[in-house]
gemmi code that builds the backbone of each chain (N, CA, C; Angstrom):
import gemmi

chains = {
    "A": [
        ("MET", (108.447, 24.048, 159.064), (107.482, 25.140, 159.093), (107.777, 26.143, 157.979)),
        ("THR", (106.746, 26.431, 157.241), (106.922, 27.404, 156.161), (106.678, 28.838, 156.723)),
        ("THR", (107.483, 29.769, 156.260), (107.307, 31.161, 156.687), (107.088, 32.027, 155.478)),
        ("ASP", (106.475, 33.153, 155.681), (106.299, 34.115, 154.620), (107.647, 34.622, 154.163)),
        ("PRO", (107.831, 34.915, 152.908), (109.110, 35.512, 152.505), (109.212, 36.958, 153.017)),
        ("ARG", (109.855, 37.060, 154.199), (109.907, 38.397, 154.837), (111.058, 39.220, 154.302)),
        ("PRO", (110.921, 40.565, 154.282), (111.963, 41.405, 153.742), (113.198, 41.352, 154.642)),
        ("LEU", (114.344, 41.373, 154.050), (115.612, 41.427, 154.782), (116.319, 42.730, 154.513)),
        ("SER", (117.112, 43.222, 155.468), (117.921, 44.382, 155.235), (119.083, 44.063, 154.353)),
        ("PRO", (119.419, 44.937, 153.422), (120.632, 44.683, 152.620), (121.895, 44.809, 153.547)),
        ("HIS", (122.968, 44.263, 153.109), (124.191, 44.306, 153.879), (124.643, 45.806, 154.017)),
        ("LEU", (125.397, 46.015, 155.114), (125.794, 47.388, 155.481), (126.511, 48.137, 154.374)),
        ("GLN", (127.345, 47.383, 153.640), (128.216, 48.103, 152.647), (127.411, 48.541, 151.422)),
        ("ILE", (126.120, 48.123, 151.351), (125.295, 48.573, 150.221), (124.915, 50.062, 150.379)),
        ("TYR", (124.785, 50.453, 151.640), (124.307, 51.806, 151.910), (125.388, 52.867, 151.657)),
        ("ARG", (124.936, 54.053, 151.166), (125.795, 55.208, 151.115), (126.013, 55.750, 152.519)),
        ("TRP", (127.225, 56.281, 152.804), (127.450, 56.906, 154.122), (126.555, 58.106, 154.216)),
        ("GLN", (125.920, 58.287, 155.356), (125.124, 59.466, 155.571), (125.197, 59.897, 157.037)),
        ("LEU", (124.874, 61.159, 157.290), (125.018, 61.736, 158.615), (124.292, 60.888, 159.670)),
        ("THR", (123.073, 60.478, 159.361), (122.310, 59.770, 160.358), (122.950, 58.471, 160.805)),
        ("SER", (123.420, 57.662, 159.828), (124.019, 56.393, 160.195), (125.376, 56.575, 160.875)),
        ("VAL", (126.180, 57.533, 160.374), (127.490, 57.779, 160.910), (127.367, 58.168, 162.410)),
        ("LEU", (126.469, 59.102, 162.685), (126.298, 59.534, 164.084), (125.790, 58.441, 164.972)),
        ("SER", (124.907, 57.587, 164.419), (124.413, 56.470, 165.176), (125.510, 55.479, 165.518)),
        ("ILE", (126.357, 55.147, 164.553), (127.509, 54.266, 164.802), (128.465, 54.862, 165.799)),
        ("LEU", (128.679, 56.195, 165.662), (129.607, 56.878, 166.573), (129.050, 56.885, 167.989)),
        ("HIS", (127.774, 56.916, 168.175), (127.166, 56.924, 169.474), (127.563, 55.629, 170.205)),
        ("ARG", (127.421, 54.527, 169.516), (127.752, 53.235, 170.084), (129.270, 53.141, 170.284)),
        ("ALA", (130.060, 53.526, 169.297), (131.483, 53.439, 169.389), (132.018, 54.276, 170.540)),
        ("SER", (131.517, 55.496, 170.693), (131.964, 56.367, 171.782), (131.566, 55.776, 173.125)),
        ("GLY", (130.417, 55.110, 173.191), (129.983, 54.467, 174.401), (130.979, 53.348, 174.835)),
        ("VAL", (131.342, 52.532, 173.894), (132.252, 51.438, 174.167), (133.604, 52.034, 174.604)),
        ("TRP", (134.059, 53.049, 173.910), (135.364, 53.725, 174.235), (135.284, 54.312, 175.656)),
        ("LEU", (134.162, 54.931, 176.012), (134.053, 55.485, 177.356), (134.034, 54.431, 178.406)),
        ("ALA", (133.378, 53.264, 178.069), (133.424, 52.166, 179.027), (134.851, 51.724, 179.332)),
        ("ALA", (135.683, 51.688, 178.288), (137.084, 51.385, 178.452), (137.747, 52.443, 179.334)),
        ("GLY", (137.317, 53.724, 179.149), (137.894, 54.821, 179.926), (137.600, 54.731, 181.411)),
        ("THR", (136.581, 53.980, 181.806), (136.299, 53.887, 183.214), (137.408, 53.185, 183.944)),
        ("ILE", (138.205, 52.398, 183.239), (139.372, 51.745, 183.860), (140.333, 52.844, 184.320)),
        ("LEU", (140.579, 53.858, 183.474), (141.442, 54.949, 183.854), (140.874, 55.710, 185.051)),
        ("LEU", (139.545, 55.959, 185.027), (138.895, 56.723, 186.136), (139.130, 55.977, 187.431)),
        ("VAL", (138.949, 54.641, 187.451), (139.114, 53.877, 188.704), (140.598, 53.771, 189.074)),
        ("TRP", (141.417, 53.667, 188.061), (142.916, 53.618, 188.337), (143.294, 54.917, 188.989)),
        ("TRP", (142.793, 56.040, 188.495), (143.126, 57.352, 189.057), (142.643, 57.493, 190.536)),
        ("LEU", (141.392, 57.122, 190.746), (140.846, 57.202, 192.123), (141.556, 56.261, 193.057)),
        ("GLY", (141.797, 55.027, 192.559), (142.463, 54.032, 193.396), (143.903, 54.466, 193.758)),
        ("ALA", (144.591, 55.017, 192.800), (145.982, 55.502, 193.013), (146.005, 56.606, 194.032)),
        ("ALA", (144.986, 57.521, 193.912), (144.954, 58.648, 194.882), (144.784, 58.165, 196.308)),
        ("SER", (143.950, 57.077, 196.447), (143.734, 56.544, 197.767), (144.864, 55.650, 198.274)),
        ("ASP", (145.676, 55.148, 197.338), (146.815, 54.316, 197.723), (147.990, 55.125, 198.258)),
        ("GLY", (148.194, 56.335, 197.772), (149.279, 57.127, 198.270), (149.991, 57.908, 197.196)),
        ("PRO", (150.937, 58.772, 197.616), (151.631, 59.685, 196.678), (152.378, 58.969, 195.526)),
        ("GLU", (152.965, 57.824, 195.854), (153.761, 57.112, 194.778), (152.862, 56.623, 193.676)),
        ("ALA", (151.798, 55.946, 194.046), (150.881, 55.448, 193.058), (150.232, 56.569, 192.254)),
        ("TYR", (149.921, 57.706, 192.965), (149.333, 58.835, 192.261), (150.308, 59.426, 191.282)),
        ("ALA", (151.607, 59.484, 191.655), (152.601, 60.031, 190.753), (152.680, 59.190, 189.493)),
        ("GLY", (152.435, 57.869, 189.589), (152.456, 57.012, 188.447), (151.364, 57.361, 187.448)),
        ("VAL", (150.134, 57.601, 187.976), (149.055, 58.003, 187.086), (149.316, 59.360, 186.446)),
        ("GLN", (149.814, 60.303, 187.260), (150.128, 61.624, 186.753), (151.136, 61.608, 185.618)),
        ("ALA", (152.178, 60.746, 185.809), (153.218, 60.593, 184.811), (152.609, 60.054, 183.476)),
        ("PHE", (151.713, 59.026, 183.640), (151.081, 58.473, 182.421), (150.231, 59.551, 181.763)),
        ("LEU", (149.406, 60.249, 182.521), (148.502, 61.229, 181.919), (149.291, 62.408, 181.297)),
        ("GLY", (150.485, 62.662, 181.858), (151.311, 63.699, 181.270), (152.064, 63.346, 180.046)),
        ("SER", (152.193, 62.026, 179.793), (152.900, 61.579, 178.592), (152.082, 61.851, 177.343)),
        ("TRP", (152.746, 61.683, 176.195), (152.038, 61.973, 174.959), (150.914, 60.980, 174.715)),
        ("LEU", (151.189, 59.682, 175.040), (150.162, 58.646, 174.887), (148.970, 58.988, 175.781)),
        ("GLY", (149.296, 59.350, 177.048), (148.249, 59.662, 178.017), (147.397, 60.858, 177.531)),
        ("ARG", (148.066, 61.859, 177.035), (147.323, 63.036, 176.541), (146.414, 62.745, 175.355)),
        ("ILE", (146.966, 61.929, 174.443), (146.160, 61.604, 173.260), (144.963, 60.765, 173.693)),
        ("LEU", (145.187, 59.777, 174.633), (144.053, 59.011, 175.074), (143.016, 59.916, 175.779)),
        ("LEU", (143.555, 60.798, 176.635), (142.639, 61.743, 177.353), (141.844, 62.579, 176.409)),
        ("PHE", (142.528, 63.045, 175.325), (141.805, 63.838, 174.377), (140.712, 63.024, 173.685)),
        ("GLY", (141.003, 61.791, 173.346), (140.037, 60.901, 172.714), (138.850, 60.686, 173.643)),
        ("TRP", (139.131, 60.452, 174.931), (138.017, 60.235, 175.879), (137.184, 61.488, 176.056)),
        ("SER", (137.802, 62.677, 176.028), (137.035, 63.919, 176.174), (136.103, 64.089, 174.963)),
        ("VAL", (136.637, 63.866, 173.753), (135.759, 63.985, 172.576), (134.613, 62.983, 172.658)),
        ("ALA", (134.925, 61.735, 173.065), (133.878, 60.722, 173.139), (132.826, 61.078, 174.146)),
        ("LEU", (133.282, 61.637, 175.316), (132.354, 61.987, 176.363), (131.430, 63.112, 175.903)),
        ("PHE", (132.011, 64.122, 175.288), (131.181, 65.277, 174.828), (130.240, 64.825, 173.715)),
        ("TYR", (130.726, 63.990, 172.828), (129.876, 63.507, 171.745), (128.689, 62.651, 172.279)),
        ("HIS", (129.081, 61.708, 173.174), (128.060, 60.788, 173.706), (127.007, 61.568, 174.546)),
        ("LEU", (127.490, 62.624, 175.268), (126.629, 63.462, 176.005), (125.652, 64.231, 175.120)),
        ("CYS", (126.217, 64.915, 174.101), (125.332, 65.725, 173.222), (124.374, 64.827, 172.435)),
        ("ASN", (124.900, 63.729, 171.838), (123.995, 62.880, 171.105), (123.054, 62.097, 171.993)),
        ("GLY", (123.456, 61.847, 173.275), (122.526, 61.253, 174.211), (121.368, 62.126, 174.522)),
        ("LEU", (121.630, 63.461, 174.601), (120.528, 64.399, 174.874), (119.594, 64.376, 173.672)),
        ("ARG", (120.173, 64.241, 172.465), (119.386, 64.141, 171.255), (118.452, 62.939, 171.298)),
        ("HIS", (119.050, 61.819, 171.741), (118.238, 60.568, 171.874), (117.141, 60.729, 172.877)),
        ("LEU", (117.422, 61.406, 174.013), (116.352, 61.601, 175.047), (115.269, 62.490, 174.476)),
        ("TRP", (115.671, 63.468, 173.678), (114.666, 64.367, 173.042), (113.787, 63.540, 172.070)),
        ("TRP", (114.425, 62.642, 171.308), (113.643, 61.788, 170.382), (112.717, 60.883, 171.196)),
        ("ASP", (113.160, 60.418, 172.387), (112.310, 59.517, 173.210), (111.007, 60.199, 173.615)),
        ("THR", (111.026, 61.543, 173.688), (109.769, 62.190, 174.043), (108.879, 62.376, 172.799)),
        ("GLY", (109.343, 61.888, 171.652), (108.509, 61.950, 170.452), (108.760, 63.171, 169.588)),
        ("HIS", (109.767, 63.955, 169.947), (110.062, 65.197, 169.233), (111.170, 65.034, 168.239)),
        ("GLY", (111.186, 65.896, 167.265), (112.364, 65.995, 166.319), (112.619, 64.799, 165.523)),
        ("LEU", (111.576, 64.015, 165.158), (111.868, 62.794, 164.403), (111.668, 62.935, 162.913)),
        ("ASP", (111.297, 64.129, 162.431), (111.208, 64.367, 160.979), (112.617, 64.540, 160.441)),
        ("LEU", (112.785, 64.273, 159.108), (114.115, 64.246, 158.531), (114.883, 65.522, 158.711)),
        ("LYS", (114.179, 66.693, 158.592), (114.873, 67.967, 158.654), (115.428, 68.165, 160.089)),
        ("SER", (114.620, 67.850, 161.098), (115.092, 68.047, 162.474), (116.205, 67.053, 162.797)),
        ("VAL", (116.149, 65.834, 162.251), (117.209, 64.828, 162.512), (118.551, 65.379, 162.029)),
        ("TYR", (118.532, 65.929, 160.816), (119.788, 66.472, 160.267), (120.257, 67.701, 161.015)),
        ("ALA", (119.281, 68.611, 161.342), (119.692, 69.813, 162.088), (120.278, 69.446, 163.476)),
        ("GLY", (119.625, 68.474, 164.098), (120.119, 67.996, 165.411), (121.501, 67.341, 165.303)),
        ("GLY", (121.683, 66.608, 164.227), (122.966, 65.903, 164.008), (124.081, 66.953, 163.871)),
        ("TRP", (123.899, 67.983, 163.049), (124.946, 68.984, 162.901), (125.117, 69.768, 164.186)),
        ("THR", (124.023, 70.015, 164.976), (124.161, 70.667, 166.249), (125.014, 69.868, 167.211)),
        ("VAL", (124.829, 68.552, 167.202), (125.613, 67.677, 168.043), (127.134, 67.766, 167.687)),
        ("ILE", (127.422, 67.770, 166.399), (128.829, 67.880, 165.948), (129.424, 69.200, 166.388)),
        ("ALA", (128.636, 70.304, 166.208), (129.146, 71.608, 166.630), (129.299, 71.679, 168.143)),
        ("GLY", (128.351, 71.114, 168.884), (128.428, 71.121, 170.343), (129.633, 70.355, 170.850)),
        ("THR", (129.873, 69.174, 170.217), (131.021, 68.368, 170.627), (132.330, 69.143, 170.425)),
        ("ALA", (132.438, 69.755, 169.249), (133.669, 70.551, 168.918), (133.834, 71.723, 169.889)),
        ("ALA", (132.733, 72.421, 170.206), (132.808, 73.613, 171.056), (133.171, 73.141, 172.499)),
        ("LEU", (132.483, 72.147, 173.009), (132.772, 71.717, 174.364), (134.192, 71.177, 174.549)),
        ("THR", (134.667, 70.444, 173.523), (136.054, 69.910, 173.561), (137.025, 71.061, 173.566)),
        ("ALA", (136.814, 72.077, 172.725), (137.719, 73.215, 172.645), (137.748, 73.966, 173.990)),
        ("ILE", (136.574, 74.245, 174.511), (136.447, 75.011, 175.777), (137.166, 74.243, 176.905)),
        ("ALA", (136.873, 72.949, 177.004), (137.426, 72.146, 178.115), (138.921, 72.140, 178.032)),
        ("TRP", (139.517, 71.930, 176.818), (140.983, 71.848, 176.740), (141.618, 73.171, 176.910)),
        ("LEU", (141.041, 74.225, 176.385), (141.645, 75.560, 176.627), (141.643, 75.879, 178.114)),
        ("ALA", (140.518, 75.586, 178.794), (140.464, 75.832, 180.256), (141.426, 74.918, 181.014)),
        ("GLY", (141.512, 73.667, 180.572), (142.403, 72.711, 181.256), (143.829, 73.079, 181.088)),
        ("ILE", (144.239, 73.511, 179.855), (145.630, 73.894, 179.622), (145.985, 75.135, 180.387)),
        ("ALA", (145.022, 76.101, 180.411), (145.246, 77.338, 181.165), (145.471, 77.038, 182.649)),
        ("ASN", (144.715, 76.072, 183.210), (144.848, 75.723, 184.583), (146.188, 74.952, 184.808)),
        ("TRP", (146.511, 74.072, 183.868), (147.702, 73.238, 183.972), (148.964, 74.071, 184.141)),
        ("SER", (149.000, 75.247, 183.397), (150.215, 76.036, 183.325), (150.169, 77.223, 184.278)),
        ("ARG", (149.299, 77.147, 185.300), (149.210, 78.296, 186.193), (150.379, 78.284, 187.200)),
    ],
    "B": [
        ("MET", (93.415, 49.168, 157.420), (94.496, 48.891, 156.471), (95.123, 47.537, 156.727)),
        ("ALA", (95.212, 46.741, 155.706), (95.843, 45.412, 155.879), (97.331, 45.532, 156.020)),
        ("MET", (97.852, 45.040, 157.182), (99.309, 45.103, 157.371), (99.938, 43.885, 156.666)),
        ("PRO", (101.075, 44.143, 156.008), (101.800, 42.977, 155.427), (102.261, 42.078, 156.582)),
        ("ARG", (102.275, 40.772, 156.321), (102.637, 39.839, 157.372), (104.135, 39.732, 157.488)),
        ("MET", (104.694, 40.490, 158.448), (106.133, 40.542, 158.640), (106.619, 39.450, 159.566)),
        ("ARG", (105.651, 38.909, 160.403), (106.116, 37.996, 161.448), (105.862, 36.572, 161.071)),
        ("SER", (106.641, 35.686, 161.619), (106.446, 34.263, 161.333), (105.231, 33.745, 162.017)),
        ("PRO", (104.591, 32.681, 161.546), (103.429, 32.124, 162.177), (103.662, 31.772, 163.690)),
        ("LEU", (104.834, 31.215, 163.958), (105.169, 30.858, 165.349), (105.197, 32.075, 166.224)),
        ("SER", (105.839, 33.128, 165.731), (105.919, 34.363, 166.509), (104.565, 34.907, 166.825)),
        ("ARG", (103.616, 34.799, 165.814), (102.244, 35.309, 165.988), (101.518, 34.453, 167.024)),
        ("ALA", (101.740, 33.138, 166.974), (101.054, 32.245, 167.892), (101.505, 32.454, 169.354)),
        ("ILE", (102.830, 32.681, 169.536), (103.334, 32.857, 170.851), (102.873, 34.242, 171.410)),
        ("GLY", (102.813, 35.200, 170.510), (102.192, 36.482, 170.855), (102.900, 37.311, 171.844)),
        ("LEU", (104.227, 37.185, 171.916), (104.970, 37.963, 172.913), (105.684, 39.160, 172.309)),
        ("GLY", (105.395, 39.469, 171.034), (106.130, 40.545, 170.408), (107.482, 40.047, 169.945)),
        ("SER", (108.299, 40.952, 169.572), (109.601, 40.520, 168.968), (110.619, 40.173, 170.033)),
        ("ALA", (110.618, 40.862, 171.185), (111.721, 40.725, 172.075), (111.359, 40.082, 173.420)),
        ("LYS", (110.101, 40.151, 173.798), (109.596, 39.537, 175.017), (109.914, 40.291, 176.317)),
        ("GLU", (111.024, 41.059, 176.272), (111.467, 41.760, 177.480), (112.238, 42.998, 177.029)),
        ("GLY", (112.590, 43.795, 178.012), (113.443, 44.936, 177.628), (112.952, 46.289, 178.136)),
        ("VAL", (111.722, 46.350, 178.624), (111.180, 47.656, 179.052), (112.019, 48.216, 180.214)),
        ("GLU", (112.352, 47.333, 181.145), (113.129, 47.828, 182.351), (114.520, 48.299, 181.897)),
        ("HIS", (115.154, 47.515, 181.003), (116.450, 47.878, 180.486), (116.389, 49.234, 179.786)),
        ("TRP", (115.424, 49.399, 178.945), (115.244, 50.656, 178.194), (115.098, 51.822, 179.127)),
        ("LEU", (114.269, 51.641, 180.161), (113.984, 52.715, 181.084), (115.193, 53.050, 181.949)),
        ("ALA", (115.868, 51.995, 182.445), (117.046, 52.195, 183.285), (118.169, 52.911, 182.525)),
        ("GLN", (118.291, 52.553, 181.214), (119.289, 53.181, 180.422), (119.049, 54.696, 180.328)),
        ("ARG", (117.782, 55.069, 180.232), (117.442, 56.502, 180.132), (117.521, 57.230, 181.450)),
        ("VAL", (117.091, 56.584, 182.515), (117.147, 57.246, 183.842), (118.590, 57.511, 184.189)),
        ("THR", (119.505, 56.482, 183.985), (120.899, 56.694, 184.291), (121.484, 57.706, 183.342)),
        ("ALA", (121.014, 57.772, 182.135), (121.502, 58.793, 181.199), (121.179, 60.228, 181.707)),
        ("LEU", (119.942, 60.352, 182.175), (119.527, 61.683, 182.753), (120.364, 62.072, 183.976)),
        ("ALA", (120.652, 61.045, 184.809), (121.435, 61.306, 185.978), (122.872, 61.719, 185.587)),
        ("LEU", (123.363, 61.128, 184.479), (124.753, 61.347, 184.077), (124.962, 62.723, 183.424)),
        ("VAL", (123.855, 63.346, 182.931), (124.065, 64.649, 182.304), (124.685, 65.648, 183.288)),
        ("PRO", (124.057, 65.906, 184.452), (124.700, 66.842, 185.346), (125.979, 66.261, 185.977)),
        ("LEU", (125.995, 64.949, 186.268), (127.215, 64.349, 186.889), (128.413, 64.410, 185.997)),
        ("ALA", (128.235, 64.149, 184.691), (129.334, 64.178, 183.778), (129.856, 65.572, 183.555)),
        ("LEU", (128.921, 66.552, 183.485), (129.357, 67.948, 183.326), (130.128, 68.413, 184.542)),
        ("TRP", (129.589, 68.048, 185.736), (130.289, 68.376, 186.996), (131.671, 67.777, 186.988)),
        ("PHE", (131.783, 66.488, 186.544), (133.101, 65.833, 186.560), (134.072, 66.479, 185.637)),
        ("VAL", (133.624, 66.926, 184.449), (134.469, 67.592, 183.499), (135.026, 68.893, 184.148)),
        ("ILE", (134.169, 69.652, 184.824), (134.624, 70.883, 185.458), (135.624, 70.586, 186.554)),
        ("VAL", (135.347, 69.465, 187.272), (136.278, 69.094, 188.378), (137.670, 68.771, 187.777)),
        ("VAL", (137.666, 67.975, 186.687), (138.967, 67.564, 186.062), (139.713, 68.799, 185.596)),
        ("ILE", (138.988, 69.766, 184.987), (139.607, 71.014, 184.541), (140.206, 71.764, 185.704)),
        ("GLU", (139.387, 71.841, 186.812), (139.875, 72.544, 188.015), (141.143, 71.894, 188.614)),
        ("LEU", (141.167, 70.541, 188.518), (142.254, 69.804, 189.163), (143.466, 69.609, 188.209)),
        ("ALA", (143.325, 70.087, 186.935), (144.456, 69.931, 185.999), (145.706, 70.561, 186.567)),
        ("GLY", (146.765, 69.762, 186.650), (148.009, 70.254, 187.136), (148.125, 70.283, 188.628)),
        ("ALA", (147.033, 69.919, 189.334), (147.093, 69.905, 190.805), (147.811, 68.681, 191.300)),
        ("ASP", (148.492, 68.783, 192.473), (149.135, 67.625, 193.024), (148.136, 66.809, 193.881)),
        ("ARG", (148.636, 65.701, 194.425), (147.777, 64.783, 195.128), (147.188, 65.476, 196.385)),
        ("ALA", (147.995, 66.239, 197.077), (147.594, 66.879, 198.341), (146.306, 67.707, 198.090)),
        ("LEU", (146.311, 68.441, 196.986), (145.156, 69.303, 196.673), (143.894, 68.477, 196.352)),
        ("PHE", (144.134, 67.389, 195.630), (143.040, 66.492, 195.247), (142.423, 65.813, 196.461)),
        ("VAL", (143.303, 65.330, 197.375), (142.852, 64.664, 198.602), (142.064, 65.650, 199.447)),
        ("GLU", (142.577, 66.862, 199.555), (141.858, 67.869, 200.379), (140.469, 68.110, 199.818)),
        ("TRP", (140.395, 68.185, 198.500), (139.129, 68.440, 197.844), (138.107, 67.298, 198.040)),
        ("VAL", (138.609, 66.053, 197.892), (137.723, 64.899, 197.964), (137.268, 64.610, 199.412)),
        ("ARG", (137.912, 65.209, 200.397), (137.528, 65.028, 201.776), (136.224, 65.776, 202.119)),
        ("HIS", (135.888, 66.714, 201.320), (134.566, 67.400, 201.534), (133.454, 66.463, 201.162)),
        ("PRO", (132.342, 66.569, 201.855), (131.211, 65.569, 201.621), (130.651, 65.625, 200.191)),
        ("LEU", (130.436, 66.854, 199.677), (129.777, 66.960, 198.397), (130.528, 66.296, 197.245)),
        ("PRO", (131.853, 66.598, 197.126), (132.594, 65.900, 196.052), (132.582, 64.381, 196.205)),
        ("ALA", (132.704, 63.925, 197.444), (132.735, 62.471, 197.674), (131.418, 61.836, 197.284)),
        ("VAL", (130.296, 62.458, 197.710), (128.995, 61.907, 197.328), (128.768, 61.941, 195.861)),
        ("PHE", (129.172, 63.056, 195.211), (128.963, 63.168, 193.757), (129.844, 62.131, 193.034)),
        ("LEU", (131.076, 61.899, 193.480), (131.900, 60.908, 192.835), (131.300, 59.529, 192.971)),
        ("VAL", (130.747, 59.177, 194.124), (130.104, 57.854, 194.307), (128.959, 57.728, 193.399)),
        ("LEU", (128.103, 58.775, 193.331), (126.937, 58.753, 192.448), (127.381, 58.648, 190.959)),
        ("LEU", (128.455, 59.374, 190.606), (128.975, 59.294, 189.243), (129.399, 57.873, 188.926)),
        ("LEU", (130.103, 57.214, 189.873), (130.592, 55.828, 189.665), (129.424, 54.869, 189.464)),
        ("ILE", (128.419, 54.995, 190.357), (127.248, 54.112, 190.270), (126.535, 54.289, 188.911)),
        ("ALA", (126.245, 55.567, 188.615), (125.454, 55.796, 187.362), (126.293, 55.395, 186.113)),
        ("THR", (127.588, 55.694, 186.153), (128.455, 55.351, 185.000), (128.490, 53.874, 184.743)),
        ("PHE", (128.744, 53.108, 185.834), (128.895, 51.642, 185.599), (127.535, 50.968, 185.330)),
        ("TYR", (126.462, 51.497, 185.894), (125.114, 50.967, 185.574), (124.821, 51.214, 184.108)),
        ("HIS", (124.971, 52.475, 183.704), (124.678, 52.903, 182.320), (125.589, 52.128, 181.343)),
        ("GLY", (126.874, 52.047, 181.689), (127.809, 51.384, 180.825), (127.544, 49.878, 180.654)),
        ("ALA", (127.148, 49.225, 181.745), (126.867, 47.829, 181.645), (125.655, 47.559, 180.790)),
        ("LEU", (124.636, 48.424, 180.936), (123.451, 48.279, 180.109), (123.784, 48.475, 178.655)),
        ("GLY", (124.675, 49.415, 178.340), (125.020, 49.681, 176.946), (125.865, 48.563, 176.383)),
        ("LEU", (126.904, 48.086, 177.135), (127.726, 47.019, 176.656), (126.909, 45.722, 176.480)),
        ("GLN", (125.897, 45.546, 177.352), (125.051, 44.345, 177.185), (124.431, 44.325, 175.775)),
        ("VAL", (123.927, 45.451, 175.333), (123.256, 45.500, 174.007), (124.294, 45.275, 172.894)),
        ("VAL", (125.495, 45.859, 173.072), (126.564, 45.666, 172.078), (126.886, 44.169, 171.984)),
        ("ILE", (127.048, 43.493, 173.141), (127.418, 42.071, 173.124), (126.276, 41.286, 172.530)),
        ("GLU", (125.022, 41.589, 172.879), (123.867, 40.844, 172.377), (123.756, 40.999, 170.864)),
        ("ASP", (124.137, 42.170, 170.349), (123.988, 42.454, 168.918), (125.056, 41.719, 168.103)),
        ("TYR", (126.297, 41.614, 168.619), (127.379, 41.205, 167.717), (127.930, 39.814, 167.998)),
        ("VAL", (127.611, 39.208, 169.156), (128.176, 37.898, 169.485), (127.126, 36.862, 169.197)),
        ("GLU", (127.381, 36.044, 168.157), (126.367, 35.109, 167.707), (126.326, 33.829, 168.561)),
        ("SER", (127.463, 33.347, 168.949), (127.524, 32.101, 169.746), (126.912, 32.340, 171.111)),
        ("GLU", (125.944, 31.458, 171.411), (125.208, 31.663, 172.671), (126.121, 31.483, 173.924)),
        ("ALA", (127.024, 30.494, 173.818), (127.905, 30.256, 174.954), (128.841, 31.423, 175.213)),
        ("LEU", (129.399, 31.928, 174.093), (130.355, 33.061, 174.230), (129.612, 34.266, 174.719)),
        ("ARG", (128.435, 34.487, 174.166), (127.600, 35.681, 174.549), (127.329, 35.634, 176.058)),
        ("PHE", (126.901, 34.444, 176.497), (126.599, 34.297, 177.938), (127.818, 34.576, 178.767)),
        ("GLY", (128.961, 34.005, 178.378), (130.205, 34.220, 179.135), (130.595, 35.647, 179.134)),
        ("LEU", (130.536, 36.316, 177.984), (130.911, 37.706, 177.943), (130.009, 38.622, 178.788)),
        ("LEU", (128.715, 38.326, 178.771), (127.776, 39.143, 179.545), (128.099, 39.044, 181.045)),
        ("ILE", (128.411, 37.814, 181.451), (128.717, 37.599, 182.885), (130.046, 38.316, 183.223)),
        ("ALA", (131.055, 38.139, 182.340), (132.375, 38.739, 182.557), (132.265, 40.260, 182.609)),
        ("MET", (131.509, 40.842, 181.658), (131.332, 42.275, 181.563), (130.663, 42.848, 182.817)),
        ("ARG", (129.623, 42.136, 183.281), (128.915, 42.608, 184.535), (129.845, 42.457, 185.716)),
        ("LEU", (130.588, 41.421, 185.807), (131.527, 41.256, 186.922), (132.567, 42.387, 186.948)),
        ("ALA", (133.104, 42.646, 185.743), (134.100, 43.724, 185.615), (133.502, 45.036, 186.046)),
        ("ALA", (132.297, 45.304, 185.635), (131.635, 46.568, 185.993), (131.440, 46.699, 187.512)),
        ("ILE", (131.023, 45.586, 188.147), (130.827, 45.600, 189.561), (132.135, 45.768, 190.340)),
        ("VAL", (133.179, 45.028, 189.855), (134.482, 45.130, 190.523), (135.050, 46.533, 190.397)),
        ("LEU", (134.992, 47.114, 189.176), (135.524, 48.471, 188.980), (134.767, 49.492, 189.796)),
        ("ALA", (133.436, 49.368, 189.828), (132.625, 50.285, 190.577), (132.978, 50.199, 192.089)),
        ("ALA", (133.073, 48.962, 192.548), (133.384, 48.763, 193.961), (134.762, 49.338, 194.311)),
        ("ARG", (135.728, 49.135, 193.431), (137.099, 49.639, 193.668), (137.076, 51.173, 193.698)),
        ("GLY", (136.340, 51.772, 192.786), (136.307, 53.237, 192.693), (135.599, 53.823, 193.933)),
        ("ILE", (134.481, 53.194, 194.340), (133.701, 53.702, 195.458), (134.529, 53.575, 196.735)),
        ("PHE", (135.230, 52.397, 196.850), (136.075, 52.214, 198.036), (137.182, 53.284, 198.108)),
        ("ALA", (137.756, 53.589, 196.980), (138.844, 54.586, 196.941), (138.317, 55.956, 197.425)),
        ("VAL", (137.133, 56.280, 196.899), (136.560, 57.616, 197.303), (136.269, 57.642, 198.843)),
        ("LEU", (135.658, 56.550, 199.312), (135.327, 56.501, 200.723), (136.551, 56.520, 201.592)),
        ("LYS", (137.595, 55.801, 201.175), (138.867, 55.779, 201.954), (139.451, 57.168, 202.037)),
        ("LEU", (139.453, 57.862, 200.856), (140.000, 59.246, 200.828), (139.152, 60.161, 201.651)),
        ("SER", (137.853, 59.984, 201.581), (136.951, 60.907, 202.251), (136.904, 60.674, 203.752)),
        ("LEU", (136.913, 59.433, 204.176), (136.755, 59.135, 205.592), (138.059, 58.850, 206.335)),
        ("GLY", (139.055, 58.391, 205.565), (140.307, 57.981, 206.166), (141.151, 59.129, 206.644)),
        ("ALA", (142.299, 58.770, 207.214), (143.190, 59.791, 207.773), (143.926, 60.500, 206.651)),
    ],
}
model = gemmi.Model(1)
for chain_id, residues in chains.items():
    chain = gemmi.Chain(chain_id)
    for i, (resn, *xyz) in enumerate(residues, 1):
        res = gemmi.Residue()
        res.name, res.seqid = resn, gemmi.SeqId(i, " ")
        for name, pos in zip(("N", "CA", "C"), xyz):
            atom = gemmi.Atom()
            atom.name, atom.element = name, gemmi.Element(name[0])
            atom.pos, atom.b_iso = gemmi.Position(*pos), 0.0
            res.add_atom(atom)
        chain.add_residue(res)
    model.add_chain(chain)
structure = gemmi.Structure()
structure.add_model(model)
structure.setup_entities()
C-alpha cells in the first residue's frame, strides 16, 4: 500500500529547551514520581493500622535524611502537578491557549510551586518542633 | 480550504479517527483531577498538622468520620487518577505489544492492591478498637 509522504516530527534533541516543553515533561515526570509516592502513603496508613511498632518504623524512616529528602521531593512534585494540573484544566475549557498566556501561566505555576512548597515546609517544621 | 492529506488511505477508509477510543479515559482523568484538587490540599494540611505527632494522636484523629471518609475518597481518586496517567505513559513508551499488555495489567493490579490496602487500613483504624 502506498501512502502519502506524511510529515514526521524531528527527534527530541533537535529542539531547543523551552519553558513550554520543560513544564510539559515535568508534569508527566512528577505524575510518575507521585504514583511511586502512593507506596509510602499506603505504607504509612497500613503501619498505623498495624500497631505502634510498625508505625515507629515509618516514623523513623521519614525522620531520616533519606526520608526527608524523598518527602521534600514528593511535596515539590505534588504542588507542581497540582498547579500545572489546574493550568491544564483551564486549557481544557479553551482558555489561555495563546503563546503569551501559556508563558505567563507557566511562570505562575513555577512561582506557585515554590510558594506552596515553602509555606508547607515552614508550617510543617514549626509544628514538628512544637 | 483544501486540507493537506495527513492520513493514510487505510485510516481514511476505516474512518474511526486516529485513536478510535479515549473519550471516557480523557473525561475520567479530568473528573478525578478536579476531585483531587480539594482532597490533595486537605491532605497537605493534615500532614502539616500531624507533623511530629505520635501514633496515638493520629489514631484518635482518624477515628472521626470526616477524616476517614476523606482519606478513603483521597485513596480512590488518587489510584484512579494515577492508573489512568500511568496507562498513557506505558502506552507512549513501551513499543512491544506483549510487554505493554503485561505492564498495563501489572500496573492496574498494583493500583487496586495498594488502594485496597490503604482503604482497609483507614477502615480498621476508624471502626476498630
